[in-house]
Residue, then its C-alpha position, 0 to 999 in steps of 0.5 A: m460159220e466162215v471156216l466151213t469149206l465143204a460144199s455139202s455134208s451127208i446126214s441121215e435121210e430122216l434128219h434131212s427131212f426134219f431139218s428141211e421142214i424146220f427150215i421151211q417153217l422158219n422161213k414161212h414165219e419170218g415175217l412175224l419178226a417184224n413186229k411184236m409176236s401176236k398170240q395167234g402168230r406164236q401158236s402158228v409157230v409152235d404148232a408148225l415146229g411141233q408138228a415137224g418134231s412130232s413127224y420126225r419122232n414118229q418116223i424114228y419110233n415107228n420105223g427107225f433109221s433107214s440107213k439112207t443119207a442125203d446131202i445138206s448144203i453148207a449154204d442151207l446150213k448157214a442160212f438155217i443158222r442165220i434165220s434161227l438166230s433172228f428168232i432168238d434175237h427177236s425173243i431176247d428183245a421181247n423179253k426185255r422188262g420195263d426196268g431194263l432187266y430181262h425175263a429168265y423164265n416164262l409160262i405159256t398158256f394155250e388159250d381156249q379161243g386159240g393163241v398162246s399167251i405168255s406170262y412172266l416170273d419175277e426177275m431172276l439172276e439167270g436172265q441177266v447172266a444169260v443175256l450178258s453172255s449171249g453176245y447179242l447186246s452192244p457194250a452200251q446195252a450190257n452196261e445198262v443191264l449192269n447198272q439196272m442190276r445194281k438198282s434191282k432187288l437182286y442186289r444185296e448191298d450188305q454182301n455187295s453181290y447178287i442173289l438168284y432171285p429177290n427175297k420175299d416175305l412169304p405168308r405163314f401156313f395158317e395165313k395161306n391155308n384159310v377157307p373163307i367162311e362164306v365158302v363153308e356156309n354155302s357148301s352142304l358137304l362141308k357143313t355136314l362134315l363139320t356137323e358130324n365132327n368129321k375133320q377129314v377135309i377141313q377143321k375149325d380152329s379155336v378162333g373160329k377160322y376154317h382150314f384144310n386138314k393139315f394131316 
C-alpha cells in the first residue's frame, strides 16, 4: 500500500457507491471484532453487506453503468483495506480449532429466531495451507500448526506425507439404507404398499429388514 503516490483515482459512480456502502458497514460493525462474534452480530454483518451487494447488482442490472465517474481517495482505499484485513484476521482467529489446526470450510445456518450460526466440517489440509500461506501467523504460531499437523489424522506415516482429509470407515449401503421397523409399522402408506407387494418405495429383505427401493 505504501507505493501508492496518487491522492485519488477515478472509478465508476456506481462502483464508488458500492465501495462507500461497504466501507460504512465495515466501520459500523467494527466493534464486533472486540469479542467472539455472536449469532446476532454475524447476521447483522451478513444482512448489511448483502444489502449493499444487492443494491449494486440491481442498479447495474436495471440501469447499467451511467459512464459517470467519482474519485476515490487513496487514503480511503488504504483505510478500507486495513479494516477489511481486521475482519479477515478476526475470522482466522475464530477458525482455530481446539487441536491447534484451522477449519477449512464452514456451514452457516440462518436460524428461525434470528441469528446466523456456524458449524464445522472435519479437518482438511486446505485449512492449514491457507492459514500458513496467509502471512497472518507468527513464526512460532506457524511452527505450532506444522507440529499439530504431524500429530493429526491428516498425516500418513507410511507415506511421510499429508492427505487432503482423514480417511473414514464409511458404512456400506445396506448399513445406511435402513428404514426402522417402528417407522414402517406406524405408517399406513408403507404398510399398505407392502401388503400389496408394491416395492416402489420400500422393500423387505430376506432377514426382515426394510430398505428404500434402490431402483
